[in-house]
N, C-alpha and C positions, 0 to 999 in steps of 0.2 A: 504493499500498499504506500500511498504517499506522507508525507509528512510537510505542513506549512505552518506557517508563523510569519506574522508579517514585519516584526523587528529579529529575534532571535530566538535557536533551539539548543538548547543546554544538556546536553547528555552524560553519564557519569556510567559505562558498561564496563564489562570486562572484554569485549570484543565487540562490533558493529559491523554486519555486513547487509548493507542495503541495498534492495534492487530499484525499490521505486522512486519516485521522483520528491526533491526536495527543496522547498523555495522558501527561502526565509532572506533575509539579510547578513546573520551572523549564524554561525553554526559553530559550536565551541563542544568538543567531546574531548573526555577522560580518558584513559580506558591503560589496559593493562599488555594487550595483545594486537591484532589485526583490525586495520579498518579498511573498508572496502564500499566506497560509494561512485562507482563508476556508470552510473546511468548518466547517457549525455545531454540528456535533457534537464536534469539540475540547474537551478539558476539561484543558487546562495553567492551571495559575494566575498563576506569575509570566512574563513575557515581557520579554524585555531585547535590544533590536536596536543594535548601534554599524557603524561605519563600520570596514571591515580597513584602513585607512589612516592614520584618524585627519581625514578630509576627509570633504565632505558624502556623503551616501550617493547615488547617481546613479539615481536613478528613484521609483517610489509604494511604499508599504506598505499592504498592504489584509489586515486579520488580523478574523477573527468566529472567536467560542468561547462555548460554552456551559458556564458555571459559576457557582458562587455568589460568586466575588469573581475578576475579572481585574484584574492590578496588570500593566499595560505600559508599558516607559518607553524612551525614546528617547535614546540618547546623543549623536549628532551629528545636524549638520542633515540636511536630507531636499530634494532638488531637485523631485520632484513632491508628489501629494496624499498625505495619511494618512487611512486610514480604518479606524474600531477599534468592533467590536460583540461586544457581551454578548448572546446570544439565550434568556438564561435566566430564566424569570420571577421578577421579585424579584432579579436578579443585579447585583452592584456593579461599577463602570468605574473604578477608581479610579486616575489618569493621573500618571505621573511622579513624580521623587525627586528634586528640586531642582535638573534640570537647567535650560540656558533655550537653546530650538533656534530654526533658522528653519525653514519648511517655504515652498518655492516655489509649491507649490499650495494647494488649502483643506485644513482639519482638519475632519474629518467624525468623530462619536462619538455612538452610539446604543444605549440599554440598555433592559431595562426593570425594572431597580431604580435606583438612586441614581449621579452620577457626581459623582466627586470629584476635585481635580486637587493639583500640587505643585508643578508647576513654571511657568517662564514660556516663552510659546508665540508666536512671532509667524509669522502664516499670509499668505502675499502675497494669496492667492484668494480669502479669508474664512474664517470660522469657523462649522461648526454644530454643538449640541449639543442630542439630545433624552434625557430620561430623566424620571425620578420628581421627583428633586430634585436643583438644582445648586449646588454648594458648592466654597467651597477649604478644602481639606483644613487640620486645626488645627495651628499649628506652623510653618505654611509661608507664604511670600512670594511667591509665583507668580503671576503675572498675562496676560492676552490682548492680544495685539495685531495689528491688521489693517489695511490701507491699503481695507478693503471692510466689506462688513456681518459684524456677530456677531448670529447668531440662537441664544438661548435657547428650547428649545421644555420646557416643564415641566410634570406634572403636579400638581404640588403645589406647591413653593417654587423660588427664586433668592436663592442667598445667605443667610448665619446673620448675627445680630447681631454674634458674636464674630467671627468669617470674612467678611469683605465680598469680594465678588467684582472684582478690581482690573481696571481695563482703558485699557490706554496704546497708543500708537499705534508703538512701537518697542522696542527692546531697552533702550533708554535714556527710562523713562517719564516723563523732566523734559525731555526735548526735543521742538519740533516738535510742539506738542499743539494743532494745528490741519491736519491733513494726513490724518485715519483717518476712515472711515467710521461711520455710524450704530449704534447696537445695538438690537435688537428682541427684548424677551420676551413671547411669547406662553404663556397657559395652554391648555393641550390637552384641557381635559377638563369636567364640566359641574359642579365642586365649585368650590373657593376656591383662586386663587393668592396665593401670601402670599409677599410682597416681604421680603427683609431689606435690609443694604446693596450695590447696586450702586456703586461709586466710579467715574466715567468724566469727561472731559472734552470730551464730545460728546454730539449729540441721542441722547434714549434714548425709542423708543417701546413702550406696554406694551398688552397687549389679551389677552381672553380669553373663552373660550367661555363661562364660568359665572362668577363674581363675584372681584373683587381685594382683598383686604385688604392690610394692612403690620404687620411686626413690630413691638415695642415700641421698636427706634431709628427713626432717619431715613433713607428710602431718597434718596439725593444723585445 
C-alpha cells in the first residue's frame, strides 16, 4: 500500500522494505537493517536515514524516487551497498549534509539531472555516479574515498572552478595517500565534457564520446 502525509513520515523499524508509493515532504527512518524504497513513483523530497542505536546500519540501502529535488542524508555507517536514484527528467540528487560515513559495499548514485554532494563518503568496494553535472555543493568540504575505483559518468561537466571535487583514500585525507584506486571520468554524450577541478592523489583517466574541454582553472 501507499504512505501519504503532507509534511513528514517518521518511522522507527528494525528493517523497512516498502513496494508501494510514498508521498510526503520529509521521510525519516531509524533502522538496524536494510532499507528498500525503490518504487520510481515515490515523491518525497528529503530523506534521512540513521541507525536506531548509533552503530552501523547492518544491511544495504536502495532508494528510487521521482521528484524535482531528492535530498538524501545518511547519518551512520552502512555495512552493505547504498544505491540512490532520481528518475525525474532533470531531477536533482543532492546527497549528504555534512556527515562523514563509511560504506562496506558500493555507493551508486544515478539521476537524470545534476548530482551534488556535501558529505565525506568512503566506500570499500567503489563509487559510481551518473548525472548531467557532478559537483561538490557550495560551502561544503566533503570528499570521496575508496580503495577501489571511482567512476564519474557525466553528460556535461565534473567539478567546478569554485567547488572542486576532492578525492582521498580514507577518512583522513592526509594519510596513506598511496593505497586507493583510480578515478575514471567519462563523458556519456556526443557534446562537450567540461572539466573543472578534480583534486586527487592518484591516477585519473578521462574519456568522452564527444569532445573534452577545460574550465578556466587548471584540472589537477
